[in-house]
C-alpha positions, -999 to +999 in steps of 0.1 A: +661+447+013+639+433-015+604+418-012+619+384-021+645+387+007+618+397+031+596+367+021+627+344+026+632+358+061+595+353+069+594+317+057+626+310+076+613+324+109+576+315+106+561+280+100+526+285+112+502+288+082+479+312+100+508+335+110+522+334+074+487+344+061+484+371+087+518+386+077+508+386+041+474+401+049+490+429+069+516+435+041+489+438+015+468+461+036+498+483+044+506+485+007+470+493-002+470+521+024+503+534+010+487+538-024+454+553-010+474+578+010+495+588-020+528+576-006+555+579-033+557+547-054+594+542-045+582+535-009+556+508-017+580+479-013+590+492+022+554+494+033+548+458+021+581+446+037+572+462+070+538+445+070+554+412+060+580+411+088+561+429+116+554+396+134+582+374+121+595+366+155+562+360+172+560+323+167+595+316+181+597+344+206+562+355+217+575+370+250+603+390+233+583+400+202+591+422+182+626+427+197+641+396+181+632+404+146+643+440+152+677+428+164+680+407+133+670+435+110+694+460+127+723+437+118+716+439+081+728+470+063+699+471+039+669+478+062+659+514+067+656+524+103+620+536+097+610+500+090+625+489+122+609+518+141+575+509+126+578+472+137+587+484+172+558+509+172+532+484+162+538+466+196+546+496+217+520+519+203+530+548+224+559+553+199+537+558+168+550+588+150+556+583+113+530+576+086+546+541+082+541+535+119+504+545+116+499+524+085+514+493+101+494+498+133+462+505+113+468+474+091+476+449+118+445+442+140+419+450+113+436+426+088+434+398+113+398+406+121+387+408+085+405+376+077+386+359+106+354+373+091+362+355+059+370+322+076+335+320+092+318+325+058+304+293+043+326+295+013+356+310+031+360+336+003+362+374+003+334+376-023+304+394-008+320+404+024+310+440+032+317+466+057+284+462+076+292+425+082+326+433+096+311+460+118+285+436+131+312+411+140+332+439+157+303+444+181+303+407+190+330+406+217+330+367+216+340+367+179+377+367+174+382+378+210+420+382+209+417+411+185+419+444+203+389+464+191+402+495+208+433+493+187+411+490+156+392+522+164+423+540+175+441+531+143+412+542+121+414+576+136+450+580+124+437+588+089+422+623+092+401+623+061+389+587+062+358+575+080+356+542+098+336+525+070+361+536+044+389+523+065+374+488+067+365+489+030+402+496+021+412+464+040+385+444+021+397+460-011+433+450-004+423+415+003+402+413-029+431+426-050+454+400-034+430+371-030+453+346-047+482+353-023+458+352+007+440+321-007+406+337-002 
């Protein structure tokens, strides 16, 4: 599967602007972590595609998510099983095994949270957002309450040689590098 094919699937399945943005944010964070973690270049597209499609069925099938997109992807002959496994693992996080599983899980909640931090800024832009601002918002349980903070802390721990501040900074950096795609 190519990135363009994945984008076509996403726009066919998802119509909510916020879910489309979330999918792109997670895709860009996953790609950024792949680069930081020295994943071979030939795998970069798969990390991006996994992030892009991880919630593709959520809008239409929230109760069945992610099983509907998994069924769809299994019927294609061009989707590696490890992409499907990672999409499954991001929801059923007791099945997180591979590095792709960890990267997707680590990219999901924090990307949504950092994006929410951007939206409450006066200019709604990433410029000037820093780690301490994100951490302060994490402590405020009323801010972006649907985001599972335990998952954010758990996900950060997947990267042995990365402290929590660096983890958040990588997501901010991913957003800065892709500000046009994310419209921030």
